[in-house]
Phi, psi and omega in degrees: 000142182229116180291126179265318181214144170234118188234127176269125182218113173047048182086352177258154178239128176251127176250129169250129184217154174257126179270177185300332180281004177071022178251160185254148179219171175219154178225154180237135170245125181278181186296340175265003180090010185269128185265139172242122175259146182238152187272352180301140174234152184221153182279335181229158175292333182293320179295317175299324180292315181300309181296323179290319178300315179299320179293323178294315177307315176298320175296317176301315179297320181295313180298320179293334176282341174283341184269000000 
C-alpha cells in the first residue's frame, strides 16, 4: 500500500491510497481516531478523492445532526 494523499476536513482525515493491485481506495479517520474503511475501488486517485470527500461530507452532516 502506498499513501497518495492525506487530507484534513472538519476534524476528519481522508486517506487516499494505492493498494498492491494498483487500484485506489480511501479511508476516513474520525475526530476520535476511529478508522472507517470502504470497499470501493477506483482506477485513479482523483476518483477516490472525489468519493472520499463526499463520504466525509455525509459523515459531517450526520455528526452535526446528532448534536
